[in-house]
mmCIF file of the C-alpha atoms, coordinates in Angstrom:
data_MODEL
# 
_entry.id   MODEL 
# 
loop_
_atom_site.group_PDB 
_atom_site.id 
_atom_site.type_symbol 
_atom_site.label_atom_id 
_atom_site.label_alt_id 
_atom_site.label_comp_id 
_atom_site.label_asym_id 
_atom_site.label_entity_id 
_atom_site.label_seq_id 
_atom_site.pdbx_PDB_ins_code 
_atom_site.Cartn_x 
_atom_site.Cartn_y 
_atom_site.Cartn_z 
_atom_site.occupancy 
_atom_site.B_iso_or_equiv 
_atom_site.pdbx_formal_charge 
_atom_site.auth_seq_id 
_atom_site.auth_comp_id 
_atom_site.auth_asym_id 
_atom_site.auth_atom_id 
_atom_site.pdbx_PDB_model_num 
ATOM 1   C CA . UNK A 1 1   ? 98.427  130.665 123.967 1.00 0.00 ? 1   UNK A CA 1 
ATOM 2   C CA . UNK A 1 2   ? 97.366  129.296 127.332 1.00 0.00 ? 2   UNK A CA 1 
ATOM 3   C CA . UNK A 1 3   ? 95.749  132.622 128.232 1.00 0.00 ? 3   UNK A CA 1 
ATOM 4   C CA . UNK A 1 4   ? 93.103  132.107 125.537 1.00 0.00 ? 4   UNK A CA 1 
ATOM 5   C CA . UNK A 1 5   ? 94.244  134.982 123.320 1.00 0.00 ? 5   UNK A CA 1 
ATOM 6   C CA . UNK A 1 6   ? 93.814  132.832 120.213 1.00 0.00 ? 6   UNK A CA 1 
ATOM 7   C CA . UNK A 1 7   ? 90.076  132.638 120.867 1.00 0.00 ? 7   UNK A CA 1 
ATOM 8   C CA . UNK A 1 8   ? 89.449  136.335 121.497 1.00 0.00 ? 8   UNK A CA 1 
ATOM 9   C CA . UNK A 1 9   ? 88.321  138.876 118.954 1.00 0.00 ? 9   UNK A CA 1 
ATOM 10  C CA . UNK A 1 10  ? 87.747  138.298 115.273 1.00 0.00 ? 10  UNK A CA 1 
ATOM 11  C CA . UNK A 1 11  ? 89.937  135.250 114.800 1.00 0.00 ? 11  UNK A CA 1 
ATOM 12  C CA . UNK A 1 12  ? 89.418  134.912 111.060 1.00 0.00 ? 12  UNK A CA 1 
ATOM 13  C CA . UNK A 1 13  ? 90.065  138.602 110.339 1.00 0.00 ? 13  UNK A CA 1 
ATOM 14  C CA . UNK A 1 14  ? 93.266  138.527 112.403 1.00 0.00 ? 14  UNK A CA 1 
ATOM 15  C CA . UNK A 1 15  ? 94.518  135.389 110.694 1.00 0.00 ? 15  UNK A CA 1 
ATOM 16  C CA . UNK A 1 16  ? 93.737  136.590 107.172 1.00 0.00 ? 16  UNK A CA 1 
ATOM 17  C CA . UNK A 1 17  ? 95.286  140.011 107.824 1.00 0.00 ? 17  UNK A CA 1 
ATOM 18  C CA . UNK A 1 18  ? 98.517  138.234 108.763 1.00 0.00 ? 18  UNK A CA 1 
ATOM 19  C CA . UNK A 1 19  ? 98.333  136.022 105.693 1.00 0.00 ? 19  UNK A CA 1 
ATOM 20  C CA . UNK A 1 20  ? 97.985  139.145 103.510 1.00 0.00 ? 20  UNK A CA 1 
ATOM 21  C CA . UNK A 1 21  ? 100.853 140.871 105.389 1.00 0.00 ? 21  UNK A CA 1 
ATOM 22  C CA . UNK A 1 22  ? 103.031 137.956 104.275 1.00 0.00 ? 22  UNK A CA 1 
ATOM 23  C CA . UNK A 1 23  ? 102.033 138.470 100.644 1.00 0.00 ? 23  UNK A CA 1 
ATOM 24  C CA . UNK A 1 24  ? 99.453  135.707 100.191 1.00 0.00 ? 24  UNK A CA 1 
ATOM 25  C CA . UNK A 1 25  ? 95.879  136.083 99.020  1.00 0.00 ? 25  UNK A CA 1 
ATOM 26  C CA . UNK A 1 26  ? 94.644  132.973 100.826 1.00 0.00 ? 26  UNK A CA 1 
ATOM 27  C CA . UNK A 1 27  ? 95.465  130.751 103.749 1.00 0.00 ? 27  UNK A CA 1 
ATOM 28  C CA . UNK A 1 28  ? 95.842  127.885 101.278 1.00 0.00 ? 28  UNK A CA 1 
ATOM 29  C CA . UNK A 1 29  ? 98.524  129.775 99.333  1.00 0.00 ? 29  UNK A CA 1 
ATOM 30  C CA . UNK A 1 30  ? 100.324 130.519 102.604 1.00 0.00 ? 30  UNK A CA 1 
ATOM 31  C CA . UNK A 1 31  ? 100.191 126.833 103.626 1.00 0.00 ? 31  UNK A CA 1 
ATOM 32  C CA . UNK A 1 32  ? 101.181 125.547 100.177 1.00 0.00 ? 32  UNK A CA 1 
ATOM 33  C CA . UNK A 1 33  ? 104.300 127.718 100.309 1.00 0.00 ? 33  UNK A CA 1 
ATOM 34  C CA . UNK A 1 34  ? 105.245 125.688 103.400 1.00 0.00 ? 34  UNK A CA 1 
ATOM 35  C CA . UNK A 1 35  ? 104.766 122.061 102.352 1.00 0.00 ? 35  UNK A CA 1 
ATOM 36  C CA . UNK A 1 36  ? 105.049 119.419 105.056 1.00 0.00 ? 36  UNK A CA 1 
ATOM 37  C CA . UNK A 1 37  ? 105.125 122.041 107.814 1.00 0.00 ? 37  UNK A CA 1 
ATOM 38  C CA . UNK A 1 38  ? 102.929 121.013 110.766 1.00 0.00 ? 38  UNK A CA 1 
ATOM 39  C CA . UNK A 1 39  ? 99.755  123.017 111.350 1.00 0.00 ? 39  UNK A CA 1 
ATOM 40  C CA . UNK A 1 40  ? 100.944 124.264 114.739 1.00 0.00 ? 40  UNK A CA 1 
ATOM 41  C CA . UNK A 1 41  ? 104.049 125.732 113.096 1.00 0.00 ? 41  UNK A CA 1 
ATOM 42  C CA . UNK A 1 42  ? 101.881 127.518 110.516 1.00 0.00 ? 42  UNK A CA 1 
ATOM 43  C CA . UNK A 1 43  ? 99.813  128.884 113.402 1.00 0.00 ? 43  UNK A CA 1 
ATOM 44  C CA . UNK A 1 44  ? 102.956 130.052 115.217 1.00 0.00 ? 44  UNK A CA 1 
ATOM 45  C CA . UNK A 1 45  ? 104.130 131.829 112.067 1.00 0.00 ? 45  UNK A CA 1 
ATOM 46  C CA . UNK A 1 46  ? 100.832 133.714 111.920 1.00 0.00 ? 46  UNK A CA 1 
ATOM 47  C CA . UNK A 1 47  ? 100.780 134.562 115.607 1.00 0.00 ? 47  UNK A CA 1 
ATOM 48  C CA . UNK A 1 48  ? 102.596 132.546 118.225 1.00 0.00 ? 48  UNK A CA 1 
ATOM 49  C CA . UNK A 1 49  ? 100.369 133.825 121.009 1.00 0.00 ? 49  UNK A CA 1 
ATOM 50  C CA . UNK A 1 50  ? 97.046  134.328 119.281 1.00 0.00 ? 50  UNK A CA 1 
ATOM 51  C CA . UNK A 1 51  ? 96.572  131.846 116.425 1.00 0.00 ? 51  UNK A CA 1 
ATOM 52  C CA . UNK A 1 52  ? 95.918  128.145 117.035 1.00 0.00 ? 52  UNK A CA 1 
ATOM 53  C CA . UNK A 1 53  ? 96.514  125.171 114.741 1.00 0.00 ? 53  UNK A CA 1 
ATOM 54  C CA . UNK A 1 54  ? 92.806  124.334 114.778 1.00 0.00 ? 54  UNK A CA 1 
ATOM 55  C CA . UNK A 1 55  ? 92.022  127.854 113.547 1.00 0.00 ? 55  UNK A CA 1 
ATOM 56  C CA . UNK A 1 56  ? 94.460  127.420 110.664 1.00 0.00 ? 56  UNK A CA 1 
ATOM 57  C CA . UNK A 1 57  ? 92.861  124.083 109.836 1.00 0.00 ? 57  UNK A CA 1 
ATOM 58  C CA . UNK A 1 58  ? 89.375  125.582 110.034 1.00 0.00 ? 58  UNK A CA 1 
ATOM 59  C CA . UNK A 1 59  ? 90.377  128.320 107.578 1.00 0.00 ? 59  UNK A CA 1 
ATOM 60  C CA . UNK A 1 60  ? 91.999  125.803 105.232 1.00 0.00 ? 60  UNK A CA 1 
ATOM 61  C CA . UNK A 1 61  ? 88.893  123.623 105.385 1.00 0.00 ? 61  UNK A CA 1 
ATOM 62  C CA . UNK A 1 62  ? 86.593  126.542 104.561 1.00 0.00 ? 62  UNK A CA 1 
ATOM 63  C CA . UNK A 1 63  ? 88.755  127.401 101.541 1.00 0.00 ? 63  UNK A CA 1 
ATOM 64  C CA . UNK A 1 64  ? 88.895  123.742 100.460 1.00 0.00 ? 64  UNK A CA 1 
ATOM 65  C CA . UNK A 1 65  ? 85.123  123.492 100.692 1.00 0.00 ? 65  UNK A CA 1 
ATOM 66  C CA . UNK A 1 66  ? 84.711  126.539 98.447  1.00 0.00 ? 66  UNK A CA 1 
ATOM 67  C CA . UNK A 1 67  ? 87.188  125.093 95.911  1.00 0.00 ? 67  UNK A CA 1 
ATOM 68  C CA . UNK A 1 68  ? 85.724  121.561 96.251  1.00 0.00 ? 68  UNK A CA 1 
ATOM 69  C CA . UNK A 1 69  ? 89.170  120.231 97.220  1.00 0.00 ? 69  UNK A CA 1 
ATOM 70  C CA . UNK A 1 70  ? 88.538  118.681 100.614 1.00 0.00 ? 70  UNK A CA 1 
ATOM 71  C CA . UNK A 1 71  ? 90.226  115.401 99.661  1.00 0.00 ? 71  UNK A CA 1 
ATOM 72  C CA . UNK A 1 72  ? 93.375  117.308 98.703  1.00 0.00 ? 72  UNK A CA 1 
ATOM 73  C CA . UNK A 1 73  ? 93.316  119.079 102.081 1.00 0.00 ? 73  UNK A CA 1 
ATOM 74  C CA . UNK A 1 74  ? 92.897  115.731 103.851 1.00 0.00 ? 74  UNK A CA 1 
ATOM 75  C CA . UNK A 1 75  ? 96.017  114.448 102.046 1.00 0.00 ? 75  UNK A CA 1 
ATOM 76  C CA . UNK A 1 76  ? 97.837  117.680 102.905 1.00 0.00 ? 76  UNK A CA 1 
ATOM 77  C CA . UNK A 1 77  ? 97.085  117.237 106.599 1.00 0.00 ? 77  UNK A CA 1 
ATOM 78  C CA . UNK A 1 78  ? 98.532  113.708 106.470 1.00 0.00 ? 78  UNK A CA 1 
ATOM 79  C CA . UNK A 1 79  ? 101.713 115.079 104.890 1.00 0.00 ? 79  UNK A CA 1 
ATOM 80  C CA . UNK A 1 80  ? 101.994 117.595 107.734 1.00 0.00 ? 80  UNK A CA 1 
ATOM 81  C CA . UNK A 1 81  ? 101.275 114.998 110.438 1.00 0.00 ? 81  UNK A CA 1 
ATOM 82  C CA . UNK A 1 82  ? 103.811 112.543 108.998 1.00 0.00 ? 82  UNK A CA 1 
ATOM 83  C CA . UNK A 1 83  ? 106.448 115.286 108.774 1.00 0.00 ? 83  UNK A CA 1 
ATOM 84  C CA . UNK A 1 84  ? 105.916 116.053 112.444 1.00 0.00 ? 84  UNK A CA 1 
ATOM 85  C CA . UNK A 1 85  ? 105.744 112.470 113.727 1.00 0.00 ? 85  UNK A CA 1 
ATOM 86  C CA . UNK A 1 86  ? 108.116 110.734 111.307 1.00 0.00 ? 86  UNK A CA 1 
ATOM 87  C CA . UNK A 1 87  ? 110.697 113.368 110.279 1.00 0.00 ? 87  UNK A CA 1 
ATOM 88  C CA . UNK A 1 88  ? 113.016 110.664 108.920 1.00 0.00 ? 88  UNK A CA 1 
ATOM 89  C CA . UNK A 1 89  ? 110.222 109.134 106.870 1.00 0.00 ? 89  UNK A CA 1 
ATOM 90  C CA . UNK A 1 90  ? 108.364 105.864 107.180 1.00 0.00 ? 90  UNK A CA 1 
ATOM 91  C CA . UNK A 1 91  ? 110.199 103.516 109.556 1.00 0.00 ? 91  UNK A CA 1 
ATOM 92  C CA . UNK A 1 92  ? 112.133 100.559 108.185 1.00 0.00 ? 92  UNK A CA 1 
ATOM 93  C CA . UNK A 1 93  ? 111.234 98.446  111.213 1.00 0.00 ? 93  UNK A CA 1 
ATOM 94  C CA . UNK A 1 94  ? 107.878 98.543  112.930 1.00 0.00 ? 94  UNK A CA 1 
ATOM 95  C CA . UNK A 1 95  ? 108.822 98.003  116.578 1.00 0.00 ? 95  UNK A CA 1 
ATOM 96  C CA . UNK A 1 96  ? 106.794 99.233  119.559 1.00 0.00 ? 96  UNK A CA 1 
ATOM 97  C CA . UNK A 1 97  ? 108.256 102.742 119.413 1.00 0.00 ? 97  UNK A CA 1 
ATOM 98  C CA . UNK A 1 98  ? 107.791 103.282 115.683 1.00 0.00 ? 98  UNK A CA 1 
ATOM 99  C CA . UNK A 1 99  ? 104.355 101.657 115.749 1.00 0.00 ? 99  UNK A CA 1 
ATOM 100 C CA . UNK A 1 100 ? 103.351 104.235 118.372 1.00 0.00 ? 100 UNK A CA 1 
ATOM 101 C CA . UNK A 1 101 ? 104.764 107.095 116.261 1.00 0.00 ? 101 UNK A CA 1 
ATOM 102 C CA . UNK A 1 102 ? 102.853 105.898 113.202 1.00 0.00 ? 102 UNK A CA 1 
ATOM 103 C CA . UNK A 1 103 ? 99.681  105.453 115.262 1.00 0.00 ? 103 UNK A CA 1 
ATOM 104 C CA . UNK A 1 104 ? 100.031 108.972 116.676 1.00 0.00 ? 104 UNK A CA 1 
ATOM 105 C CA . UNK A 1 105 ? 100.428 110.458 113.179 1.00 0.00 ? 105 UNK A CA 1 
ATOM 106 C CA . UNK A 1 106 ? 97.472  108.526 111.780 1.00 0.00 ? 106 UNK A CA 1 
ATOM 107 C CA . UNK A 1 107 ? 95.357  109.310 114.844 1.00 0.00 ? 107 UNK A CA 1 
ATOM 108 C CA . UNK A 1 108 ? 96.087  113.029 114.576 1.00 0.00 ? 108 UNK A CA 1 
ATOM 109 C CA . UNK A 1 109 ? 95.276  112.889 110.880 1.00 0.00 ? 109 UNK A CA 1 
ATOM 110 C CA . UNK A 1 110 ? 91.938  111.252 111.629 1.00 0.00 ? 110 UNK A CA 1 
ATOM 111 C CA . UNK A 1 111 ? 91.262  113.915 114.262 1.00 0.00 ? 111 UNK A CA 1 
ATOM 112 C CA . UNK A 1 112 ? 91.582  116.667 111.657 1.00 0.00 ? 112 UNK A CA 1 
ATOM 113 C CA . UNK A 1 113 ? 89.502  114.781 109.083 1.00 0.00 ? 113 UNK A CA 1 
ATOM 114 C CA . UNK A 1 114 ? 85.997  116.054 108.304 1.00 0.00 ? 114 UNK A CA 1 
ATOM 115 C CA . UNK A 1 115 ? 83.268  113.500 109.029 1.00 0.00 ? 115 UNK A CA 1 
ATOM 116 C CA . UNK A 1 116 ? 82.574  113.199 105.307 1.00 0.00 ? 116 UNK A CA 1 
ATOM 117 C CA . UNK A 1 117 ? 86.058  111.743 104.747 1.00 0.00 ? 117 UNK A CA 1 
ATOM 118 C CA . UNK A 1 118 ? 86.618  109.685 107.900 1.00 0.00 ? 118 UNK A CA 1 
ATOM 119 C CA . UNK A 1 119 ? 85.665  106.362 106.337 1.00 0.00 ? 119 UNK A CA 1 
ATOM 120 C CA . UNK A 1 120 ? 88.096  106.973 103.470 1.00 0.00 ? 120 UNK A CA 1 
ATOM 121 C CA . UNK A 1 121 ? 90.829  107.958 105.923 1.00 0.00 ? 121 UNK A CA 1 
ATOM 122 C CA . UNK A 1 122 ? 90.192  104.783 107.924 1.00 0.00 ? 122 UNK A CA 1 
ATOM 123 C CA . UNK A 1 123 ? 90.637  102.698 104.766 1.00 0.00 ? 123 UNK A CA 1 
ATOM 124 C CA . UNK A 1 124 ? 93.762  104.628 103.750 1.00 0.00 ? 124 UNK A CA 1 
ATOM 125 C CA . UNK A 1 125 ? 95.262  104.198 107.225 1.00 0.00 ? 125 UNK A CA 1 
ATOM 126 C CA . UNK A 1 126 ? 94.516  100.472 107.136 1.00 0.00 ? 126 UNK A CA 1 
ATOM 127 C CA . UNK A 1 127 ? 96.137  100.222 103.709 1.00 0.00 ? 127 UNK A CA 1 
ATOM 128 C CA . UNK A 1 128 ? 99.280  102.015 104.921 1.00 0.00 ? 128 UNK A CA 1 
ATOM 129 C CA . UNK A 1 129 ? 99.581  99.627  107.846 1.00 0.00 ? 129 UNK A CA 1 
ATOM 130 C CA . UNK A 1 130 ? 98.785  96.484  105.816 1.00 0.00 ? 130 UNK A CA 1 
ATOM 131 C CA . UNK A 1 131 ? 101.155 97.366  102.968 1.00 0.00 ? 131 UNK A CA 1 
ATOM 132 C CA . UNK A 1 132 ? 103.650 99.863  104.358 1.00 0.00 ? 132 UNK A CA 1 
ATOM 133 C CA . UNK A 1 133 ? 105.366 102.286 102.015 1.00 0.00 ? 133 UNK A CA 1 
ATOM 134 C CA . UNK A 1 134 ? 109.100 101.901 101.448 1.00 0.00 ? 134 UNK A CA 1 
ATOM 135 C CA . UNK A 1 135 ? 111.337 102.791 104.401 1.00 0.00 ? 135 UNK A CA 1 
ATOM 136 C CA . UNK A 1 136 ? 112.109 106.488 104.398 1.00 0.00 ? 136 UNK A CA 1 
ATOM 137 C CA . UNK A 1 137 ? 108.972 107.410 102.407 1.00 0.00 ? 137 UNK A CA 1 
ATOM 138 C CA . UNK A 1 138 ? 108.124 110.970 103.312 1.00 0.00 ? 138 UNK A CA 1 
ATOM 139 C CA . UNK A 1 139 ? 105.498 112.659 101.174 1.00 0.00 ? 139 UNK A CA 1 
ATOM 140 C CA . UNK A 1 140 ? 106.268 116.318 100.618 1.00 0.00 ? 140 UNK A CA 1 
ATOM 141 C CA . UNK A 1 141 ? 102.937 117.411 99.187  1.00 0.00 ? 141 UNK A CA 1 
ATOM 142 C CA . UNK A 1 142 ? 99.331  116.281 98.901  1.00 0.00 ? 142 UNK A CA 1 
ATOM 143 C CA . UNK A 1 143 ? 100.135 115.388 95.295  1.00 0.00 ? 143 UNK A CA 1 
ATOM 144 C CA . UNK A 1 144 ? 102.418 112.501 96.320  1.00 0.00 ? 144 UNK A CA 1 
ATOM 145 C CA . UNK A 1 145 ? 101.665 109.533 94.039  1.00 0.00 ? 145 UNK A CA 1 
ATOM 146 C CA . UNK A 1 146 ? 101.050 107.066 96.863  1.00 0.00 ? 146 UNK A CA 1 
ATOM 147 C CA . UNK A 1 147 ? 98.745  109.476 98.672  1.00 0.00 ? 147 UNK A CA 1 
ATOM 148 C CA . UNK A 1 148 ? 96.774  110.095 95.480  1.00 0.00 ? 148 UNK A CA 1 
ATOM 149 C CA . UNK A 1 149 ? 96.354  106.322 95.145  1.00 0.00 ? 149 UNK A CA 1 
ATOM 150 C CA . UNK A 1 150 ? 95.151  105.979 98.734  1.00 0.00 ? 150 UNK A CA 1 
ATOM 151 C CA . UNK A 1 151 ? 92.884  109.025 98.575  1.00 0.00 ? 151 UNK A CA 1 
ATOM 152 C CA . UNK A 1 152 ? 92.120  109.929 94.963  1.00 0.00 ? 152 UNK A CA 1 
ATOM 153 C CA . UNK A 1 153 ? 90.526  113.261 94.234  1.00 0.00 ? 153 UNK A CA 1 
ATOM 154 C CA . UNK A 1 154 ? 86.792  113.408 94.104  1.00 0.00 ? 154 UNK A CA 1 
ATOM 155 C CA . UNK A 1 155 ? 84.568  114.613 96.849  1.00 0.00 ? 155 UNK A CA 1 
ATOM 156 C CA . UNK A 1 156 ? 82.493  112.305 98.984  1.00 0.00 ? 156 UNK A CA 1 
# 
């Protein structure tokens, strides 16, 4: 992707054509069939050399906006970031190394969060750090009970 191929041509048309080739009618359906898979992996599945994770996120966000499910998408992105950064689940001990891993996951999550939800994500991140989930906790979908408590549905 370093040659910029992902940013040439009609990005959205290319991405959606590949989603349809795989039997899905939306990018959301494609992503939901791959729970807890990082965004960059979804992008690679759609086109290793010409689809970027940010493009996948942008498409998912546009669909979430139309369905009025941005909060659910925000939770979904956290699931994907935690799966990438903490594949064994939430750490039992918060030492320097695991604290950095958690911070990286939460920071990436915040980076993908629309401005409208950043304050809520800040509060949810603070809550996770103040009262950590049980060791090994690894949400597998945006419908995880703890995530729904931290970020209940309802648009901002």
